[in-house]
N, C-alpha and C positions, 0 to 999 in steps of 0.2 A: 559936251552938253549941249542938248536941243531941246527946242521946244515945240508944243505940239500946237500946230496951228489951228486957230477957234475957227469951227464952221461958222458960216454967216446965219444969223437968225432968220427964219422963215415964218411967215404966218401958218400956223396950222389950221386944217378945214376941219370943222367938226361938224359931223351929220350927226344931230338929235332923231335917232331913228329907233322904232322899236324893232324893224325888220332886221334879224339877223341873219339872212344869206348872205354869205359871205363871198358875193360875186359883184361885177359889174353889174349895172342895171340901166334901164331906159325909163325914165318917168314921162310919162304922158301929161301931155298940156290939157289943162279941163276939157271935157268934151271930144278927146282925141282919141282915146284909148280903143283898144280891141275890143270888140262882144265876143264873149264866148258863152256856153251852155253850161254849168254847174248844176248838177243834180235836178235837172228839169227846170233852174231859174237862169234867166238871163242877166249877165252880169258884166259890167264895163272893167277892164283891167286899167288899174291905176301905174303899175309898172310892171317891168319883166326883166328876167336873165336868164342863165342858162341854167340856174338854181331852181327858179320858180317865178311865181307872179304874186300879186297883191289885188285885192279887190274889196268894195265895199261890202258888209255880211249883210245878208238877206236870208236871216234864220238857221245860218249853218253853225256847225258845231264841230269843235276840236277834233281833228283825226278823221272828219269825213272824206270821202275819197269817191273820185270819178274820174272816168276816161274823158278826154278833151277833145278836139279837133277843130283846127281855124287855118285859114290861110295868111300867110304874112306877106305884106305890101312891102317887098326890098326895093328901096331905091337901086338902081343899076346892078340888078340880079337878074339872070335869064334861067336859072334853073327852077326845079320844083319848089316851092316855098309852103307847101301844106304841112303844119305841124301835127304830130300825134302823141299822146304819151297821158301817163295817168297823173293826176293831180291831188295831193293830199294837203288839206288844212291844218298848217303845223302849230299855229298860234292865233289869236284872234285879238287885237290890242284894244284898250280901254277906248279907242277911238272908233271901235267897231271895224277895224279893217281885217280881213280874213289875209293872213300871209301862209302861202302854200308852196309847197316843194313839188318839182317832178320827180316821178317813179314811174318804171318801165320805161325809159327813157333812151334811146338808142344814141350811139356816139355821134351819127349824123344829124339827128335832131337836136343835138346839145349844139353841135357847128352850125346849124342853120340859126338857133337863135344867136348864138355869138355875132354871126354876120349880121342879124337884123340889128342887135344893139349897136355894133360898131357904125353901120351904114346909117342907121337913123340919130346917131350924135354927131357922124360927120354933115350929114343933111341938116340937122339945126345949127350947125357953125357955119356954114355956107349962107345959109339964110336967116 
């Protein structure tokens, strides 16, 4: 007869978010988000992942779409860092945050965002 070894109890990390993009994301500190133009309006990105991004609603509607282009300032990166893809508003939260997904995004562009998220997380931990 044998006994199953009990696993140690660990704290669960609960993230109360209405954002349902199931990818790692980088949360910008206040005033440090990337500026993009979406449907002719300048918005500041709240968070970004390889799946999409979020920003405050400025009169947008669910499923609005636009192509966006911006440059990522990636620490310790020497390649091209211009990001270009389609962006669609997937949901608008009660807090008036637009949760968006990338569309028409190449594998290279996804990898660029992954690299950005990783490098920014490493940078924040080091500083």
